[in-house]
N, C-alpha and C positions, 0 to 999 in steps of 0.2 A: 465314526463321525469324529470320534476324538482324537485319532491322530491326522486325521486331514485339518481339524482348528489347530493342531502343534505345529505342525507341515505350517500355517500359514502364519503362524504365528513368529515360529523363526526365520521363513523365508522373509518376512519382513523387515523384520529385525538386523536380517544379514545384509537385505538391498537397499535400506536406507540408513547402513553403516556405512555401508562401501559408495552409496554416490552422497551421504553428506549432504547439508546444505553448503555447500559451497558458492553463495553470489553473493554479490558485490550486495552488501544494504545502501542506500538512501543513507545519508551520515546526517545530521542533527546534533545539538547542545542542548542537554538536559541543564533548563534554567534553575528548575525549582524543583524539588523532588517531596511529595506532601502523600499523606498516607495511604488517599485511594487513586493520586493518579500523576500527573507529572507537568509543568508548565516546559516547553519546547520550542527553541527555535530551528528554523529551515531554512537555510540558505537557495538562494535560487537551485533549479538543476533545472535540465531538458526532457518534455514526458513525450511519450506518444498517447493520443485519445482516439477513441473510437464509442460507437456507438453502444455500449456493454457486448460489442464482438471479440471476443478472445481470439477468434481465428484471424482479424485483421489484425490486430495487434502481434499475434504471433507470426504472422505473412510478413509485417515488415520488417522483425528484425532475422526472421530468417532470409533477406535479401531481396523483398519486393518493395525493394524503394531506388529513388533513382541511381544509388553508386551500387546498387547491388549487393550493398557489402552485408556480411551476416555479423549480426550484433549480440553480443553473451547476452542472457536473460539477467534480470536485478531483483531486489524483491526490494520494496512489497509493492501488490498488485494492490491497485486506488480501485476503489469504486462505490460510486457517488451520484449526486446529480447534477446537471448543467444544465440551464435553462428549463428546467421539468423533465428534463431528459435523462434516465440510467444511463452510464457513462462509467466505463473501463480505462485503466490508463496503468502504462510502463512506467516505472523512470529508467530512464539509459542511462548506462556506463558514465564517471566523471571526467571520463576523458573527452564526453562530448559538451559541445556550447553550440551558443547562437550562429556560429561562423562554421563550423564544420558536421553538423548536423543532416546529413542526408533527406533530404523531401521523401514523404510518402506515391506509391506507383495509385495505390488506391486509395480515391475519394473516402473514404469509409476512415482514412485515419488522417488526425488532424498532430503538427508537431511544435512545439511549444515551450518555451523557456517559463519558467514560476519567476513568481515575485515572493522577497523572501519573507517569511511567516512566521508568527506565534500561533499553539496552537497547546491545547491543553487534552491529556490522551490519556485512554484507559487500556488497559493491554486484559483477555481474556483466552482461555485455551478453549479446544475444541475446534466443530467446522461452524463455518461463521454462515450460519442459516437465517432468514429473515427474520424468523424470530429473535433469536441471541442477537442481530444486530440493531432491531426494534428497542431487546431489552437495555443493552450497550451505551444505546445513542441517550433515550431516556433520561438515565442512571447519568451522564456526562452529562446532560444540557441541568438536570437538577443541580450536580457539583458544580456546573459555571454559575448558575444563578445565584445560589449560597454562598457562592465563594463575592458573585459583586463583580464576574467577568463581562465585556461585553462582547457577545457572541457575533462572529459576521459568518454566515451563511447560513448549509446544513452539516451534521455530521458527516466524516467520511470511514469508510469502510478500510482496512489495510490487511491484508491480508499475506506471510510470509510462508506461505508451505502449498506444493504442491499437495491435489484434491486427492492423491496417492499416497499422499502421508497418512498413518492413521494414527500413529501417536505423537506428544510433544507439538501439536501443533500452534504457532503464534500468528492471533488478531491482532489488533488494536480499533479502537474508535479516536480517531481525533473532531477536536472544536477549534476553529480561527479563533481567535480572542485579539483586541484592538491591543496593537502595540502599546500606546501611553499608558497602558494599566502598569505593563513591563518597566518602563521606563521611571512613572511613579512611585515605584517601590521603594 
């Protein structure tokens, strides 16, 4: 058992070091760094969304789209709520825009461009479980209230790592805030 654990540990280090986190990540600008959170500006990006189905989204980037294009995986993966339904979203590479993004073949995938927005962000490590999502969402809502931010919608969970990555995991909770708060500072 001891050797098996050592083998797993070393192979995980080797595999993840070799694979690395070589995905394009969504860009944003840090407007202000606070002790417990950041205020960020996110410019518009193209995204795909499904009803919490990783398979539908993965199918789209694997070529199940109108142009049969394979599209690189990016980070983060968004998880949130839209009209009372749990949804999952992939950010498309920054080379895509409203004019060149292929439409989905599957009715379970929706393509859209986000609107620019301001968010407060709180990061946490480990696996993004339902309890950690709730814990950090509650904490971020409390921080928003303490700092007199007008919030818009519900918190979003952002996951940056594959579920197979065991160590040094990165997750974030975002909560949209009104732009007038930023402009009045």
